[in-house]
C-alpha positions in Angstrom: -18.7 12.8 -13.9 -17.6 9.6 -11.7 -17.7 9.7 -8.4 -15.0 7.8 -6.3 -15.5 6.6 -2.7 -12.2 6.8 -1.0 -12.1 4.5 2.3 -9.4 4.5 4.8 -9.0 8.2 3.8 -6.9 9.1 7.1 -4.1 6.8 6.3 -0.8 7.4 4.3 -2.4 6.3 0.9 -5.7 7.9 1.9 -4.3 10.9 2.6 -2.1 10.9 -0.5 -5.3 10.3 -2.7 -6.7 13.5 -1.3 -3.6 15.3 -2.5 -3.9 13.9 -5.8 -7.4 14.5 -6.4 -6.8 17.9 -7.6 -4.9 16.9 -10.6 -7.9 14.8 -11.5 -10.9 16.9 -12.0 -12.8 14.7 -14.1 -13.5 12.6 -11.0 -15.8 13.6 -7.7 -14.3 12.3 -4.6 -15.9 11.3 -1.3 -13.3 10.4 1.4 -14.3 8.4 4.5 -12.7 6.6 7.3 -14.4 4.4 9.8 -16.1 7.5 11.8 -18.1 8.2 8.5 -18.3 4.6 7.1 -17.7 1.3 8.6 -16.8 -1.1 5.9 -17.3 -3.9 8.1 -20.9 -3.2 8.1 -22.2 -4.2 4.6 -25.5 -2.7 4.9 -24.1 0.5 5.9 -22.0 0.5 2.9 -24.6 -0.6 0.5 -26.9 2.5 1.5 -23.8 4.8 1.5 -22.8 3.9 -2.2 -26.7 4.0 -3.3 -27.4 7.7 -1.4 -24.0 9.3 -3.0 -24.2 7.6 -6.6 -20.8 6.1 -6.1 -19.4 4.5 -9.4 -15.6 3.4 -8.0 -14.6 2.1 -4.7 -11.0 2.6 -3.9 -10.0 0.8 -0.8 -7.4 2.3 1.3 -8.2 0.9 4.5 -6.2 -2.0 6.2 -4.9 -3.5 9.2 -1.4 -3.1 8.8 0.3 -3.8 12.2 2.2 -6.8 11.4 3.4 -8.0 14.7 0.2 -7.0 16.6 -1.8 -8.9 14.1 -0.6 -12.4 15.4 -2.6 -11.5 18.8 -5.2 -9.3 17.2 -6.2 -12.2 14.5 -10.1 -11.4 14.5 -9.8 -7.7 13.9 -7.0 -8.1 11.3 -9.3 -10.7 9.3 -12.4 -8.4 9.8 -10.6 -5.3 8.3 -8.6 -7.0 5.7 -10.7 -9.9 4.6 -14.5 -9.6 5.5 -14.8 -6.0 4.9 -13.2 -6.6 1.4 -15.8 -9.3 0.9 -18.6 -6.5 1.8 -16.8 -4.2 -0.6 -16.8 -6.8 -3.3 -20.5 -8.0 -2.9 -21.8 -4.1 -2.7 -19.9 -3.3 -5.7 -21.3 -6.2 -7.8 -24.8 -5.6 -6.5 -24.5 -2.0 -7.7 -22.4 -2.3 -10.9 -19.2 -0.7 -9.4 -15.6 -0.7 -10.1 -13.0 -1.6 -7.2 -9.4 -0.8 -6.7 -8.0 -2.6 -3.5 -4.5 -2.2 -2.3 -2.9 -5.6 -1.1 0.8 -6.3 -0.3 4.1 -8.1 -1.0 3.4 -10.2 2.4 1.2 -12.3 0.4 4.5 -13.9 -0.9 6.8 -15.8 1.5 9.8 -13.5 0.4 12.2 -16.3 -0.6 12.5 -15.4 -4.3 15.6 -13.9 -5.9 13.8 -12.5 -8.9 11.1 -10.0 -8.9 7.6 -11.5 -8.1 5.0 -11.6 -10.8 1.2 -11.4 -10.6 0.8 -15.2 -11.4 3.4 -16.5 -9.0 2.4 -18.8 -6.2 1.3 -17.1 -2.9 2.5 -18.5 0.2 2.1 -15.8 3.1 3.6 -16.8 6.4 2.1 -14.2 9.0 -1.4 -13.6 9.9 -1.0 -10.1 8.3 -0.1 -11.6 4.8 -2.8 -14.5 5.1 -5.5 -11.9 5.9 -4.6 -9.7 3.3 -4.5 -12.6 0.7 -8.1 -13.8 2.0 -9.0 -10.4 1.2 -7.9 -10.7 -2.5 -9.5 -14.2 -2.9 -12.9 -12.7 -1.3 -12.8 -9.6 -3.7 -11.9 -12.0 -6.9 -14.9 -14.4 -5.8 -17.3 -11.3 -5.6 -16.8 -8.6 -8.0 -15.4 -9.2 -11.5 -14.8 -5.2 -12.1 -11.9 -5.2 -9.5 -8.0 -4.3 -9.8 -5.9 -5.5 -6.9 -2.8 -3.5 -6.6 0.0 -5.2 -4.5 2.6 -2.7 -3.2 5.6 -2.7 -0.5 7.6 -0.8 1.8 5.2 2.3 1.7 5.9 5.6 3.1 4.6 9.1 3.0 4.6 12.5 4.4 1.6 11.4 6.3 1.2 9.1 9.3 4.1 6.8 10.7 6.5 5.1 8.7 10.1 4.0 8.2 11.2 7.2 6.7 10.1 9.2 9.6 11.3 6.6 12.1 14.9 6.7 10.6 15.0 10.5 10.9 14.0 10.7 14.3 16.4 8.1 15.4 19.0 9.5 13.4 18.6 12.9 15.2 18.3 11.3 18.6 21.1 8.7 18.5 24.7 8.8 17.7 24.7 5.1 15.9 21.9 2.8 14.7 21.9 -1.0 13.5 19.8 -1.4 10.4 19.2 -4.7 8.5 21.0 -5.1 5.2 19.6 -8.4 4.1 16.2 -7.5 3.4 15.8 -6.2 -0.1 12.8 -4.5 -1.8 11.5 -1.1 -3.3 10.6 1.8 -1.3 7.3 3.1 -2.4 6.2 6.8 -2.1 2.3 6.6 -1.3 1.9 9.6 -3.3 3.1 7.6 -6.4 0.8 4.8 -5.7 -2.2 7.4 -5.4 -1.1 8.7 -8.9 -1.0 5.5 -10.4 -4.6 4.5 -9.0 -6.1 7.5 -10.4 -4.1 7.0 -13.7 -5.6 3.8 -13.9 -9.2 5.0 -13.4 -8.4 7.9 -16.0 -7.3 5.1 -18.6 -10.1 4.5 -21.6 -10.4 0.7 -20.6 -10.4 -0.7 -17.2 -8.8 -4.2 -17.1 -9.7 -6.0 -14.0 -7.0 -8.1 -12.4 -4.0 -8.3 -10.1 -1.2 -5.6 -10.7 2.0 -5.0 -9.1 3.1 -1.3 -8.1 6.1 -0.1 -6.2 8.7 2.5 -7.1 11.4 1.6 -9.6 14.8 0.2 -8.1 15.7 -1.8 -5.3 17.7 -1.5 -1.6 18.1 -2.8 1.5 16.7 -1.3 4.7 20.2 -0.2 5.4 20.5 1.4 2.0 17.3 3.1 2.3 18.4 4.6 5.8 21.7 5.7 4.5 19.9 7.6 1.6 17.4 9.2 4.0 20.4 10.4 6.2 22.2 11.8 3.4 19.3 13.7 2.0 18.3 15.0 5.6 22.0 15.9 6.5 22.1 13.5 9.3 25.6 12.4 10.5 24.6 9.3 12.7 26.6 6.2 12.0 24.4 3.4 10.5 25.8 -0.1 10.8 24.4 -3.0 8.7 23.2 -6.2 10.5 21.6 -9.5 9.6 17.8 -10.2 10.1 19.0 -13.0 12.8 20.3 -10.1 14.8 17.2 -8.0 14.9 14.5 -10.2 16.8 11.0 -9.7 15.4 7.7 -11.1 16.5 6.8 -12.2 12.9 9.1 -13.0 10.1 9.7 -10.3 7.5 10.2 -11.1 3.9 13.7 -11.5 2.7 12.8 -10.2 -0.8 10.1 -8.0 -1.6 10.9 -6.6 -5.2 7.7 -6.9 -7.5 7.5 -7.3 -11.2 5.7 -4.2 -12.4 5.8 -5.1 -16.3 2.1 -5.8 -16.5 0.8 -2.4 -15.0 3.2 -0.7 -17.2 2.0 -2.4 -20.3 -1.7 -2.5 -19.5 -2.3 1.0 -18.2 1.0 2.9 -19.7 2.0 3.7 -15.9 5.6 5.4 -15.8 7.0 4.8 -12.5 9.7 7.0 -11.0 13.0 5.7 -9.2 12.5 5.4 -5.5 15.4 8.1 -5.0 13.8 10.7 -6.7 10.6 10.0 -4.7 12.1 9.8 -1.5 13.8 13.4 -2.2 10.4 14.6 -3.1 8.8 13.3 0.2 11.7 14.6 2.3 11.3 18.0 0.8 7.7 18.3 2.3 9.0 16.7 5.4 12.1 19.1 6.0 9.7 22.1 5.2 6.8 21.1 7.8 
């Protein structure tokens, strides 16, 4: 039986990994967050994987506060780049596989066609640059690694856009939401499922892969759909990015081409609206 170490288990994806685990009885899971294991401490990580006979590290830990990262550069790089190098080096030394989650923010968001894995990266935020540095560190140190870039992640756990729009929609009569940023909402439960299916595949094929739910929309469309499912009657008005001041630039286009993961690992990906309905059933029954 393979032992999978999940780091960042208190986050959206880490929590969804715990939910998904029951469907994959062939694996033994160990869940850690910073309290149990600090991945910034390489010696501690090495001792932990040896003591627990770990075969695979799934790194769900990340610094994701995009605006805050502009001031918190050192911590952002420590978690998103240096800790990932530690994981890569420890995995290489102990013969482990790694699945690491990255982001659409490694691109500049100026495309108009879905981004494929081999397209040039050009991050324009501290967050995006730190995540790219993590990708590069992992590829340099560990040949048995899969990097999964995702986008617009939400879940019934943690803080995210879906929960925020439900809250604001019930508190306010009207909302302004950006309509000129396009992407694919991704239910973290679908990403967790894809990671475990990938690890269950007979052949582990290292490399960079893209994963998000199928279909595309704007934040405005996403909000309208959230409100429709929740039965919220708030007036939602579309606005342009320039009318919504943000500390750091957001990608105008975040759509990822998922052909590679579908072809290599046979992963079937649901449409974002179906997944949103599944997530909101959980939220509305809580």
